[in-house]
C-alpha positions, 0 to 999 in steps of 0.5 A: 500500500502506498501512502502519500501526504495529504492536506490536513484533515480528519482520519476516515479510518479512526473510531474517533476522529483526529487529524490526518496528514496522509492519503492511502491508495483510495484517496482516503485521509488517514492519520499517522497511526493508520499510515504506518499500519497501512504501509506495513500491513498488520502483524499477521500479514493482512492489511488492517481495514476498518469497515464502515458499520451498517446502521444495524451494527451501530445499535448493537449491544453496548460495551465499555472499553479502557484505552490508554494510549493512542485511542484516547481522545478526551471524550471518555470517562477518566479512569485509572487501572491499578496493577499495570504500568504503561509501556511507551518504549515500543512502536505503540503503548502497551500495558506491563503487569506491575502491582504498585503501578497505575495506568491513567486512561479513559472508559468509552462506551461502544457498540459491539460493532464498534468494538470489532472495528477496534479489534481490527484497528489494534491488530487483535489477536496478533498485536493486541489482545483484548481481555476482559478487565475489572467491572467487565471493562475490555482492555487491549494489551499488546505483545511487547516483542511485536511492538519493539518494547524493552519489556518481555512477557508471555502474550498468552491470554490465560496470563494476561487474563490472570494479570488483569484479574488482580487489577482494579479499575477506578472511574471518576466520581461522577461516572454514570454509564447511562449519561455516557455518549456512545462512540460512533464516529 
């Protein structure tokens, strides 16, 4: 895939809009994160493709996801995940188990269709695995080796689930899931 520079506009592939300065082969504006992914392909050899949701998919069951890196956009509820530290030493951030540390992030309310698109975006299950965290909130944990991190840890679902089961999630005091907007963009 060839990625070329573009006038500054909004990324058409992100689940939350942010500035895009590149274009893909089809002329769609994409952000730097997507430009890298489209240029290199996903870790399993297939290009990441964020597919448009049908109206039915965008009305599916509601899920909650904790984000701590490139997916943060300021529109979710502030949250802290205790029991992990954020690792920024690789290409993209990931979480490393660390009982005495806390990761700041956001909790977003999404449809199951949007969650499937997030799985594609995150390269699940090859680059990141999605595990159910505290309070039933989904958390993406990346493979440190594939991300080029200085840390190593087993990238097995069972190990990651054991680590997240020991974590705690604290939400801001006025958290009310009924008032949360559903992320659709």
